LOVEX-889769 format. One line per field, with one value per residue: x, y, z of N, C-alpha, C, O in turn; residue number from 1. Coordinates in Angstrom, 2 decimals. Layout:
// residues N
n_u: X  ...
n_v: Y  ...
n_w: Z  ...
ca_u: X  ...
ca_v: Y  ...
ca_w: Z  ...
c_u: X  ...
c_v: Y  ...
c_w: Z  ...
o_u: X  ...
o_v: Y  ...
o_w: Z  ...
kolvex: NUM  ...
***
This chain:
// residues 240
n_u: 0.91  0.44  0.99  0.68  1.66  1.67  3.66  3.62  5.72  6.80  8.96  11.43  14.58  15.41  17.55  17.71  15.18  15.67  17.98  16.78  15.09  16.26  17.06  14.86  14.41  16.10  14.53  13.62  11.16  10.36  10.05  11.26  10.66  11.89  11.15  11.72  9.40  8.26  9.18  8.32  8.67  8.17  7.26  7.32  6.15  6.38  5.20  5.39  4.46  4.15  2.37  -0.45  -1.00  1.50  2.72  0.67  1.45  3.81  4.00  2.33  4.17  6.01  5.17  4.24  6.88  7.82  6.11  6.45  9.03  9.16  7.18  6.84  7.09  5.21  2.55  0.47  -1.10  -1.14  -3.34  -3.47  -3.45  -1.02  -2.24  -4.78  -4.22  -3.20  -5.46  -7.02  -5.84  -6.02  -8.83  -9.15  -8.18  -9.40  -8.22  -7.66  -6.59  -5.00  -3.69  -0.80  0.35  2.87  4.80  3.98  1.48  -1.42  -1.30  -1.10  -3.24  -5.05  -4.39  -4.89  -7.68  -8.62  -9.43  -12.32  -14.58  -13.02  -13.77  -14.28  -11.70  -10.07  -9.66  -9.12  -7.44  -4.80  -3.58  -1.00  0.63  1.79  3.70  2.26  -0.17  0.85  1.56  -1.02  -2.91  -1.96  -0.35  2.20  5.09  6.28  8.82  10.17  10.22  11.75  13.98  14.51  13.54  11.16  11.14  12.43  13.29  12.02  9.65  8.46  7.57  5.94  3.80  2.77  1.96  0.32  -1.71  -2.77  -3.64  -5.34  -7.46  -7.82  -6.98  -5.74  -3.29  -1.00  0.27  3.02  4.50  6.89  9.10  11.05  10.47  11.15  11.48  13.22  14.30  16.05  18.94  22.34  22.40  20.04  18.86  17.01  14.48  15.21  13.19  11.33  9.63  7.12  5.86  3.26  2.40  1.43  2.59  5.12  7.06  8.25  10.54  11.53  14.16  14.36  16.31  15.86  15.99  14.24  12.27  9.98  6.92  7.70  9.03  7.21  5.39  6.72  7.46  4.83  4.29  6.26  5.69  3.11  4.10  5.92  3.64  2.21  4.17  4.04  1.57  1.65  2.81  5.68  7.64  7.90  8.82  6.43
n_v: -1.03  2.35  5.53  9.13  12.48  16.06  18.56  22.10  24.66  28.11  30.52  29.43  27.76  25.46  23.76  23.91  22.47  20.11  19.17  18.74  16.93  14.58  12.31  10.80  8.91  6.66  4.80  2.27  2.50  4.85  7.58  10.92  13.54  16.69  20.05  23.29  26.24  28.88  30.54  28.90  25.99  22.88  19.69  16.48  13.57  10.14  6.98  3.49  0.00  -3.23  -4.52  -2.99  -2.09  -1.68  0.13  2.45  2.79  3.77  5.82  7.55  7.91  9.23  11.43  12.72  13.44  15.14  17.21  18.22  18.85  21.13  22.55  25.45  26.51  25.10  25.89  24.38  21.75  19.85  20.68  23.32  26.65  29.77  32.25  31.51  30.19  32.41  33.74  32.35  32.10  35.11  35.29  33.71  34.91  37.31  39.45  42.44  43.59  46.11  46.90  48.65  49.17  49.54  48.87  46.28  46.54  46.09  43.24  41.77  42.21  41.09  38.43  37.91  38.51  36.32  34.69  32.97  34.40  36.50  39.18  39.35  39.94  41.29  44.92  47.16  48.12  49.89  51.26  52.79  54.30  56.73  59.18  61.34  60.42  58.83  60.65  62.23  60.47  58.27  59.62  59.94  61.45  64.38  65.06  62.63  61.59  63.34  63.15  60.45  58.98  57.22  54.48  52.94  52.17  53.83  55.18  52.87  52.04  54.32  54.14  51.76  52.17  54.40  53.33  51.43  53.33  54.75  52.65  51.70  49.27  46.41  45.51  46.77  46.81  47.82  48.06  48.74  49.47  48.53  47.20  46.60  46.56  48.57  51.68  51.27  52.33  52.51  52.67  52.03  49.28  47.47  45.46  45.86  45.97  47.11  45.80  46.40  45.52  46.69  46.55  48.37  49.06  48.50  47.65  45.59  45.69  44.55  43.81  43.20  41.85  41.22  39.15  38.52  38.57  41.53  40.77  38.42  39.44  41.06  39.25  37.62  39.39  39.97  37.81  37.13  39.17  37.85  35.73  37.03  37.96  35.64  34.22  36.14  36.06  33.61  33.92  33.83  34.99  37.67  39.72  40.19
n_w: 0.08  -0.37  0.76  0.77  0.83  0.56  1.85  2.29  2.49  4.02  4.40  4.85  3.91  1.34  1.59  4.31  5.11  3.86  5.43  7.87  7.62  5.95  7.49  7.84  5.89  6.23  6.96  4.91  3.48  3.50  1.47  0.43  -1.37  -2.74  -3.69  -4.77  -5.27  -6.61  -4.24  -2.13  -0.32  -1.23  -0.08  -0.52  0.77  1.04  1.47  1.34  1.35  1.09  3.21  4.58  7.21  8.16  6.26  6.85  9.29  9.42  7.87  9.34  11.49  10.31  9.31  11.47  12.68  10.69  10.91  13.35  13.76  11.76  12.32  12.45  10.04  8.19  6.23  5.27  3.56  0.45  -1.61  -0.19  -0.06  0.57  0.80  1.73  4.13  5.36  5.73  6.91  9.52  10.08  10.06  12.48  14.60  14.52  13.27  11.39  7.98  5.83  2.64  1.09  -2.19  -4.73  -6.80  -7.14  -7.98  -7.09  -6.87  -4.41  -2.98  -4.73  -4.47  -1.92  -1.88  -3.50  -1.72  -0.42  1.61  2.44  2.91  5.72  7.01  5.37  4.51  2.83  -0.08  -1.57  -4.53  -5.12  -7.32  -8.36  -7.13  -6.26  -4.97  -2.94  -1.23  -0.97  -0.25  1.18  2.92  3.05  4.08  2.22  2.55  2.88  0.33  -1.16  -0.14  0.69  -1.67  -3.67  -3.53  -0.77  2.31  4.28  3.13  2.35  5.13  5.75  3.91  4.72  7.51  7.16  5.37  7.23  9.25  7.48  7.07  9.56  10.68  12.00  11.20  8.70  5.28  3.31  -0.12  -2.21  -4.78  -7.85  -10.51  -13.15  -16.61  -16.93  -15.20  -13.06  -10.92  -10.23  -7.54  -6.94  -7.97  -10.76  -9.47  -6.70  -3.92  -1.27  1.53  3.95  7.25  9.24  12.61  14.32  17.36  16.37  13.55  10.82  8.45  5.22  2.83  -0.49  -3.18  -6.23  -9.24  -11.67  -14.48  -15.14  -14.34  -12.91  -10.79  -9.70  -8.85  -7.12  -4.74  -4.03  -2.90  -0.98  0.56  1.86  2.87  4.77  6.47  7.10  8.91  10.90  11.82  12.88  15.14  15.22  13.99  14.45  17.47  19.99
ca_u: 0.07  1.25  0.58  1.57  1.28  2.59  3.64  3.99  6.51  7.58  10.19  12.66  15.20  15.46  18.66  17.27  14.16  16.50  18.63  15.66  14.16  16.80  17.25  13.58  14.89  16.48  13.45  13.72  9.82  10.07  10.74  10.65  11.08  11.95  10.85  11.39  8.45  7.64  9.27  7.90  9.24  7.19  7.97  6.55  6.22  5.62  5.42  4.99  4.90  3.17  1.43  -1.19  -0.87  2.95  2.75  -0.11  2.11  5.28  3.43  2.07  5.33  6.99  4.26  4.45  8.33  7.90  5.09  7.05  10.33  8.99  5.70  7.03  7.05  4.29  1.41  -0.57  -0.75  -1.81  -4.23  -4.00  -2.69  -0.51  -3.25  -5.79  -3.73  -3.02  -6.90  -7.55  -5.42  -6.68  -10.04  -9.23  -7.56  -9.91  -7.05  -7.93  -5.53  -5.07  -2.24  -0.85  1.02  3.31  5.38  2.98  -0.16  -2.62  -1.23  -1.13  -4.70  -5.41  -4.04  -5.73  -9.18  -9.11  -10.01  -13.80  -14.76  -11.88  -14.16  -14.04  -10.55  -9.53  -10.35  -8.65  -6.23  -4.60  -2.27  -0.50  1.72  2.42  4.15  1.24  -1.38  1.19  1.42  -2.36  -3.94  -1.36  0.19  3.65  5.73  7.01  10.46  10.59  10.06  12.38  15.32  14.82  13.15  10.01  11.77  13.27  12.51  11.48  8.65  7.80  7.03  5.14  2.98  2.29  1.27  -0.58  -3.04  -3.37  -4.35  -6.56  -8.64  -8.24  -6.95  -4.57  -2.09  -0.65  1.60  3.49  5.21  7.44  10.19  11.38  10.06  12.00  12.86  13.80  13.77  17.00  20.21  23.54  22.64  18.91  18.80  15.86  14.73  14.95  11.85  11.10  8.18  7.09  4.45  3.14  1.62  0.82  3.77  6.36  7.03  9.01  11.08  12.37  14.76  14.60  17.10  15.26  16.57  13.37  11.67  9.00  6.03  8.27  9.73  5.98  4.90  7.82  7.25  3.63  4.29  7.10  4.54  2.16  4.95  6.13  2.35  1.98  5.09  3.75  0.35  2.06  3.22  7.19  8.71  8.04  8.30  5.23
ca_v: 0.19  3.67  6.60  10.11  13.84  16.71  19.66  23.55  25.49  29.17  31.32  28.57  27.56  23.90  23.17  23.63  21.50  18.62  19.19  18.71  15.56  13.39  11.20  9.64  8.03  5.82  3.63  1.74  2.61  6.38  8.41  12.47  14.52  18.40  21.21  24.88  26.48  30.23  30.94  27.97  24.74  21.71  18.54  15.20  12.27  8.87  5.59  2.01  -1.28  -4.35  -4.63  -1.91  -1.56  -1.08  1.59  3.21  2.94  4.30  7.02  8.46  8.21  10.35  12.80  13.25  13.89  16.35  18.56  18.73  19.59  22.10  23.18  26.94  26.54  24.58  26.56  23.78  20.50  19.16  21.82  24.51  27.95  30.40  33.20  30.83  29.97  33.63  34.47  31.20  32.77  36.51  35.35  33.13  35.75  38.64  40.47  42.97  44.21  46.77  46.98  49.79  48.79  50.44  47.86  44.95  47.02  45.29  41.83  41.33  42.47  40.30  37.03  38.09  38.52  35.20  33.64  33.08  35.03  37.48  40.32  39.58  40.41  42.38  46.30  48.16  47.79  50.81  50.96  54.36  54.16  57.80  59.94  62.25  59.61  58.33  61.68  62.59  59.13  57.27  60.49  59.76  62.88  64.89  65.01  61.18  61.19  63.88  62.75  58.92  58.46  56.31  53.14  53.24  51.45  55.05  55.19  51.50  52.04  55.32  53.60  50.58  53.01  55.26  52.54  50.87  54.49  55.15  51.62  51.47  48.19  45.94  45.05  47.25  46.38  48.65  47.72  49.84  48.92  48.66  45.83  46.65  46.10  50.08  52.49  51.11  53.01  51.93  52.47  51.38  48.55  46.75  44.14  46.24  46.01  47.30  45.54  46.75  45.07  47.66  46.15  49.17  49.47  48.20  46.92  44.59  46.15  43.59  44.48  42.24  42.02  40.12  39.16  38.11  39.75  42.12  40.19  37.64  40.27  41.33  37.96  37.21  40.33  39.85  36.32  37.46  39.80  37.04  35.04  37.87  38.03  34.44  34.06  37.06  35.66  32.28  34.23  33.30  35.69  38.85  39.74  41.15
ca_w: -0.13  -0.81  1.36  0.15  1.52  0.10  3.05  1.72  3.90  3.67  5.26  5.21  2.56  0.78  2.42  5.84  5.05  3.80  6.71  9.21  7.22  5.26  8.04  7.61  4.62  6.47  6.62  3.46  2.91  3.46  0.53  0.28  -2.61  -2.24  -4.49  -4.52  -6.10  -6.27  -2.79  -1.18  -0.44  -1.36  0.44  -0.74  1.69  0.26  2.21  0.46  2.00  0.92  4.41  4.70  8.32  8.37  5.40  7.33  10.82  8.88  7.43  10.52  11.94  9.64  9.13  13.02  12.76  9.84  11.51  14.97  13.28  10.78  12.49  12.30  8.68  7.33  6.13  4.62  2.80  -0.78  -2.29  0.49  -0.55  1.51  1.05  2.40  5.27  6.25  5.89  8.34  10.84  10.53  10.77  13.74  15.55  14.53  12.87  9.86  7.13  4.69  2.00  0.02  -3.12  -5.71  -7.83  -7.14  -8.85  -6.68  -7.07  -3.00  -2.91  -5.73  -3.80  -0.57  -2.20  -3.98  -0.70  -0.24  2.98  2.91  3.64  7.28  7.54  4.59  4.47  1.98  -0.91  -2.37  -5.43  -5.01  -8.07  -8.40  -5.65  -5.57  -4.12  -1.88  -0.49  -0.61  0.25  2.27  4.02  2.95  4.00  1.18  2.70  2.66  -0.93  -1.61  0.62  0.60  -2.82  -3.36  -3.19  0.34  3.73  4.84  2.32  2.79  6.09  5.84  3.11  5.73  8.63  6.26  4.94  8.43  9.97  6.88  6.97  11.05  10.65  12.91  10.33  7.39  4.42  2.38  -0.99  -3.07  -5.41  -9.20  -11.00  -14.15  -16.90  -16.62  -13.79  -11.97  -11.03  -9.94  -6.14  -6.53  -9.46  -10.87  -8.66  -5.51  -3.32  0.13  2.10  5.41  7.72  10.25  13.09  15.46  18.01  15.95  12.13  10.05  6.93  4.60  1.78  -1.78  -4.53  -7.20  -10.42  -12.57  -15.29  -14.56  -13.72  -11.97  -9.61  -8.83  -8.09  -6.08  -3.85  -3.12  -2.42  0.07  1.62  2.38  3.87  6.32  6.93  7.74  9.84  11.76  12.38  13.44  16.36  15.63  13.33  15.09  18.89  20.40
c_u: 0.85  0.41  1.32  0.76  2.24  2.61  4.37  4.54  6.73  8.31  11.16  13.48  15.22  16.04  18.14  16.19  14.49  17.31  17.95  15.29  14.83  16.77  16.07  13.61  15.57  16.01  13.56  12.23  9.44  10.56  10.16  11.53  10.60  11.76  10.83  10.49  7.95  7.74  9.14  8.81  8.42  7.96  7.06  6.81  5.55  5.99  4.88  5.47  3.67  2.01  0.80  -0.90  0.60  3.08  2.04  0.68  3.21  5.33  3.33  3.21  5.98  6.53  4.50  5.62  8.51  7.06  5.95  8.38  10.13  7.68  5.61  6.58  5.76  2.85  0.02  -0.10  -1.60  -2.31  -4.18  -2.85  -2.01  -1.61  -4.42  -5.34  -3.74  -4.49  -7.42  -7.07  -5.91  -8.00  -10.38  -9.02  -8.38  -9.05  -7.62  -6.78  -5.95  -3.65  -2.05  0.42  1.55  3.51  4.53  1.80  -1.12  -2.56  -1.46  -2.70  -5.41  -5.66  -5.05  -7.17  -9.57  -9.68  -11.38  -13.89  -13.75  -12.33  -14.31  -13.04  -9.78  -10.24  -10.32  -7.51  -6.23  -3.61  -2.04  0.92  2.37  2.71  3.14  -0.09  -0.69  1.34  -0.17  -3.14  -3.28  -0.67  1.61  4.40  6.32  8.37  10.82  10.96  11.11  13.92  15.52  14.47  11.89  10.30  12.78  12.30  11.81  9.92  7.72  6.74  5.93  3.89  2.07  1.41  0.24  -1.69  -3.58  -4.20  -5.69  -7.78  -8.83  -8.03  -5.74  -3.28  -2.09  0.56  1.68  4.57  5.59  8.77  10.16  11.31  10.63  11.12  13.88  13.64  14.87  18.11  21.14  23.51  21.00  18.35  17.51  15.85  14.81  13.67  11.90  9.55  8.31  5.63  4.41  1.84  1.18  2.12  4.98  6.20  8.17  9.57  11.92  12.52  14.77  15.31  16.65  15.77  15.83  13.33  10.51  7.73  6.42  8.45  8.15  5.42  5.81  7.66  5.90  3.67  5.29  6.49  3.80  3.05  5.43  4.77  1.84  2.93  4.78  2.70  0.31  2.68  4.92  7.95  9.03  7.95  7.05  5.35
c_v: 1.19  4.75  7.96  11.51  14.62  18.27  20.94  24.24  27.09  29.69  30.26  27.94  25.77  23.38  22.91  22.51  20.07  18.25  18.43  17.18  14.28  12.01  10.32  8.85  6.79  4.58  3.40  2.15  3.98  7.05  9.89  12.85  16.01  19.15  22.70  25.45  27.86  30.63  30.34  27.00  23.56  20.33  17.28  13.88  11.24  7.79  4.47  0.97  -2.35  -4.61  -3.19  -1.19  -1.01  0.02  2.46  3.75  4.05  5.63  7.83  8.84  9.29  11.48  13.56  14.08  15.14  17.32  18.95  19.49  20.83  22.73  24.82  27.29  26.31  25.22  25.73  22.34  20.37  20.31  22.98  25.53  28.83  31.59  32.68  30.77  31.47  34.09  33.49  32.03  34.49  36.29  34.81  34.11  37.32  39.63  40.99  43.79  45.02  46.95  48.18  49.37  49.66  49.51  46.66  45.44  46.03  44.00  41.14  41.12  41.39  38.81  37.05  37.61  37.44  34.29  34.02  33.76  36.08  38.78  40.64  39.90  41.59  43.71  46.77  47.90  49.10  50.64  52.57  54.16  55.54  58.32  60.84  61.70  59.01  59.35  62.04  61.30  58.52  58.29  60.53  61.29  63.03  64.71  63.76  61.02  61.85  63.48  61.40  58.14  57.74  54.98  53.08  52.64  52.65  55.22  54.01  51.58  53.11  54.80  52.47  51.27  53.86  54.32  51.95  52.16  54.93  54.05  51.34  49.96  47.44  45.89  46.06  47.00  47.45  48.18  48.31  49.19  49.04  47.34  45.59  46.68  47.64  50.57  52.11  52.08  52.31  51.83  52.00  50.47  47.99  45.57  44.60  46.46  46.23  46.81  45.85  46.32  45.71  47.01  47.02  49.93  49.45  47.92  46.34  45.03  44.94  44.23  42.97  42.91  40.97  40.13  38.61  39.07  40.56  41.65  39.23  38.47  40.80  40.19  37.69  38.26  40.36  38.64  36.54  37.98  39.04  36.12  35.71  37.90  36.60  34.17  34.93  36.45  34.46  32.79  33.60  34.50  37.20  39.34  40.48  41.85
c_w: -0.04  0.12  1.23  0.76  1.09  1.26  2.09  2.99  3.18  4.84  5.65  3.77  2.48  1.50  3.79  6.29  5.09  4.74  7.73  8.94  6.72  6.13  8.17  6.92  5.21  6.60  5.34  2.66  2.71  2.43  0.50  -0.90  -2.46  -3.53  -4.06  -5.64  -5.89  -4.87  -1.90  -1.25  -0.38  -1.02  0.34  0.03  1.13  0.94  1.42  1.35  1.53  1.92  4.95  5.96  8.56  7.68  6.53  8.71  10.39  8.52  8.31  11.36  11.64  9.53  10.57  13.50  12.02  10.53  12.68  14.65  12.63  11.03  12.35  10.92  7.69  7.28  5.71  4.03  1.38  -1.46  -1.34  -0.09  0.67  1.90  2.07  3.63  6.19  6.51  6.95  9.24  11.25  10.96  12.06  14.80  15.36  14.23  11.46  9.23  6.26  3.86  0.93  -0.91  -4.22  -7.00  -7.91  -7.93  -8.35  -6.45  -5.44  -2.74  -3.74  -4.88  -2.56  -0.70  -2.98  -3.16  -0.62  1.40  3.43  3.44  5.15  7.49  6.67  4.04  3.43  1.30  -1.72  -3.33  -5.79  -6.35  -8.31  -7.05  -5.19  -4.77  -3.04  -0.90  -0.01  0.10  1.21  3.20  4.32  3.04  2.71  1.17  2.67  1.27  -1.69  -1.29  0.26  -0.80  -2.57  -2.88  -2.07  1.44  4.16  4.26  2.36  3.90  6.35  4.78  4.13  6.80  7.87  5.72  6.04  9.27  9.12  7.10  8.66  11.23  11.73  12.23  8.87  6.82  3.39  1.40  -1.93  -3.66  -6.96  -9.84  -12.12  -15.37  -16.76  -15.34  -12.61  -12.04  -10.50  -8.17  -5.79  -7.85  -9.66  -10.00  -6.98  -4.81  -1.66  0.63  3.64  5.76  8.99  11.14  14.76  16.31  17.33  14.44  11.92  8.66  6.24  3.25  0.30  -2.71  -5.44  -8.65  -11.62  -13.78  -14.60  -13.71  -12.82  -10.70  -8.69  -8.24  -6.83  -4.71  -3.36  -2.44  -1.03  1.11  2.44  3.18  4.96  6.96  7.91  8.87  10.96  12.58  13.21  14.63  16.48  14.84  13.81  16.66  19.23  21.26
o_u: 2.00  -0.82  2.50  -0.44  3.42  1.58  5.37  4.04  6.80  8.24  11.64  12.88  15.06  15.53  18.16  16.20  14.05  17.45  18.52  15.20  14.34  16.53  16.22  12.89  15.53  16.63  13.61  12.14  8.51  11.78  8.95  12.68  9.49  12.36  10.10  10.75  7.18  6.76  9.59  9.71  7.94  9.01  6.12  7.81  4.37  7.20  3.82  6.54  2.46  0.87  1.46  -0.61  0.78  3.53  2.78  0.57  3.39  6.25  4.03  3.27  6.45  7.22  4.86  5.61  9.18  7.59  6.09  8.72  10.94  7.10  4.54  5.80  5.39  2.07  -1.13  1.05  -2.74  -1.41  -4.98  -1.71  -2.46  -1.85  -4.86  -6.06  -4.15  -4.70  -8.22  -7.88  -6.09  -8.46  -11.39  -9.70  -8.00  -9.07  -7.98  -6.11  -7.09  -2.60  -2.91  1.51  0.79  2.72  4.49  1.15  -1.61  -3.51  -1.99  -3.24  -6.42  -6.73  -5.89  -7.75  -10.76  -10.30  -11.70  -13.07  -13.66  -11.64  -14.43  -13.10  -9.10  -11.20  -11.39  -6.54  -7.19  -2.70  -2.70  2.07  3.59  2.11  3.04  -0.85  -1.40  1.26  -0.47  -3.95  -3.94  -0.38  2.17  4.27  6.81  9.06  12.02  11.96  11.53  14.85  16.50  14.91  11.49  9.73  13.97  11.07  10.67  9.03  6.49  5.54  5.03  2.82  0.84  0.23  -0.89  -2.78  -4.81  -5.27  -6.75  -8.93  -9.88  -8.86  -4.87  -2.25  -3.04  1.64  0.74  5.63  4.71  9.44  9.20  12.15  10.77  9.92  15.09  12.95  14.71  18.29  20.74  24.32  20.68  17.51  16.79  16.81  14.51  13.01  12.53  8.50  9.28  4.60  5.27  0.68  0.81  2.57  5.86  5.03  9.11  8.92  12.92  11.68  15.28  15.17  17.13  15.94  16.50  14.06  10.13  7.54  5.65  7.98  8.01  4.99  5.40  7.77  5.76  3.05  4.89  6.56  3.71  2.60  5.42  4.83  1.29  2.36  5.22  2.81  -0.59  3.21  5.37  9.03  10.10  6.80  6.78  4.43
o_v: 1.02  4.70  7.99  11.57  14.29  18.94  20.80  24.37  27.22  29.29  30.26  27.73  25.01  22.52  21.80  21.85  19.16  17.05  17.55  16.35  13.17  10.89  9.17  7.87  5.80  3.53  4.37  2.13  4.35  7.13  10.15  12.56  16.46  18.68  23.19  25.20  28.02  31.02  30.72  27.03  23.31  19.96  17.14  13.21  11.30  7.60  4.66  0.97  -2.14  -4.88  -2.41  0.01  0.06  1.01  3.21  4.90  5.08  6.44  8.84  9.95  10.14  12.51  14.73  15.01  16.07  18.42  20.16  20.54  21.70  23.36  25.40  28.21  27.02  25.07  26.17  21.92  20.85  21.00  23.85  25.25  28.59  31.87  33.33  31.34  31.62  34.81  33.87  32.75  34.94  36.85  35.10  34.08  38.32  40.67  40.22  44.57  44.91  47.13  48.58  49.25  50.51  49.38  46.10  44.59  45.19  43.44  40.04  40.08  40.87  38.23  36.17  36.74  37.39  33.29  35.21  33.40  36.46  39.46  41.75  40.45  42.52  43.66  46.93  47.46  49.48  49.85  53.31  53.89  55.50  57.98  61.15  62.40  58.61  59.02  62.11  61.46  58.17  57.85  60.93  62.14  62.08  64.35  63.63  60.35  61.32  63.52  61.06  57.02  57.61  54.47  53.18  52.61  52.33  55.41  54.09  51.33  52.81  55.32  52.45  50.93  53.78  54.89  51.84  51.94  55.31  54.45  50.82  49.36  48.19  46.27  46.07  46.93  47.89  47.87  48.55  48.43  49.67  46.47  44.39  46.84  47.65  50.02  52.49  52.68  51.19  51.15  51.66  50.93  48.00  44.83  43.79  47.36  45.45  47.32  45.64  46.52  45.46  46.91  46.55  51.04  50.27  47.97  46.49  44.63  44.48  44.88  41.87  44.07  39.84  41.22  38.22  40.03  40.18  42.07  39.03  38.09  40.88  40.25  37.59  37.71  40.78  38.49  36.00  37.58  39.34  35.76  35.17  37.86  36.55  33.85  34.57  36.30  34.17  31.88  33.05  34.83  37.79  39.32  41.47  42.60
o_w: 0.36  0.11  1.56  1.06  1.10  1.39  1.37  4.11  1.96  6.00  6.78  2.72  3.44  2.21  4.31  7.33  5.80  4.98  8.37  9.84  6.88  5.66  8.59  7.12  4.48  6.46  4.58  1.44  2.00  2.49  0.54  -1.23  -2.20  -4.50  -3.20  -6.82  -4.94  -4.24  -0.81  -2.09  0.73  -1.55  1.12  -0.26  0.76  1.05  0.84  1.95  1.67  1.54  5.63  5.98  9.14  8.27  7.16  9.13  11.04  8.70  8.32  11.90  12.40  9.61  10.71  14.32  12.47  10.67  12.89  15.19  12.93  10.16  12.16  10.68  6.76  8.23  5.75  4.05  1.34  -1.96  -1.70  -0.46  1.79  3.07  3.01  4.44  7.34  7.48  7.80  9.83  12.38  11.96  12.71  15.83  15.97  14.89  10.56  9.90  5.79  4.48  0.14  -0.34  -4.69  -7.93  -9.01  -8.55  -9.11  -5.91  -5.35  -2.39  -3.25  -4.70  -2.38  -0.05  -3.27  -3.54  -0.71  2.24  4.59  4.21  5.69  8.59  7.12  3.27  2.84  1.93  -2.39  -3.04  -6.52  -6.02  -8.49  -6.03  -4.00  -4.10  -2.12  0.28  1.18  1.01  2.19  4.32  5.35  2.16  2.10  0.22  2.38  0.99  -2.71  -2.10  -0.39  -1.09  -1.41  -1.92  -2.37  1.49  4.50  5.10  2.40  3.82  7.13  5.10  4.19  6.95  8.35  5.70  6.05  9.85  9.62  7.28  9.05  11.91  12.19  12.79  8.09  7.40  2.73  1.94  -2.77  -2.96  -7.42  -9.61  -12.38  -15.14  -16.53  -14.48  -11.45  -13.10  -10.20  -7.53  -4.65  -8.62  -8.66  -9.77  -6.11  -5.32  -0.93  0.21  4.36  5.11  9.84  10.73  15.83  16.04  17.60  14.07  12.70  7.69  6.80  2.62  0.50  -3.07  -5.33  -9.19  -12.57  -14.02  -13.49  -12.57  -11.88  -9.64  -7.47  -7.09  -5.68  -3.61  -2.22  -1.38  -0.01  2.28  3.63  4.26  6.06  8.19  9.01  9.92  12.05  13.80  14.00  15.27  17.49  15.32  13.63  17.08  18.56  21.59
kolvex: 1  2  3  4  5  6  7  8  9  10  11  12  13  14  15  16  17  18  19  20  21  22  23  24  25  26  27  28  29  30  31  32  33  34  35  36  37  38  39  40  41  42  43  44  45  46  47  48  49  50  51  52  53  54  55  56  57  58  59  60  61  62  63  64  65  66  67  68  69  70  71  72  73  74  75  76  77  78  79  80  81  82  83  84  85  86  87  88  89  90  91  92  93  94  95  96  97  98  99  100  101  102  103  104  105  106  107  108  109  110  111  112  113  114  115  116  117  118  119  120  121  122  123  124  125  126  127  128  129  130  131  132  133  134  135  136  137  138  139  140  141  142  143  144  145  146  147  148  149  150  151  152  153  154  155  156  157  158  159  160  161  162  163  164  165  166  167  168  169  170  171  172  173  174  175  176  177  178  179  180  181  182  183  184  185  186  187  188  189  190  191  192  193  194  195  196  197  198  199  200  201  202  203  204  205  206  207  208  209  210  211  212  213  214  215  216  217  218  219  220  221  222  223  224  225  226  227  228  229  230  231  232  233  234  235  236  237  238  239  240
***
């Protein structure tokens, strides 16, 4: 008999997942397949044995160890999506979210609202592509734009706090960057992205240096923002 399950993980490298699970294959019937896909790690567990009860027992033991070792990073299995995992945690904890996007052009809001019932926690999405609307709608200080530029950690933070204040939500996310293919400079190359997760008393800012095409960079930025959000909601990534 054969038992199989696909584990989906975020916020961890493939080498780390492999290092924490490879010993499970010392049992002859246990097979693991690793894949990096769109910023996530997929771990396929398969257990086979001619005797059904033996296969079931070995599968249950291997699954328990995987979940125990990688609990911080497993957001789902099989057909689960990261945005659905984020939504489930927000709904459970009665947390609300607003996002302010520039280079991703609404892609983060699109993914969040792909989840049925997302209106329970998602309040507002703003695409402020022009600096004028970063100032007028999100209240990004003009001095920040003049001194640091639109693609900067300071502006990402101001966007996140601005949209959170505008919507009155628990959390706010701000994304600003250079998706490409043009617009880069020696100090701010194509693929530079800043993402801020504002949660009121504090915030977390991440800097990305992506090397894909325009659409790939947009997708990667939105996915990274979801990863930050999931890890925060999972009460591990950020101190409270």
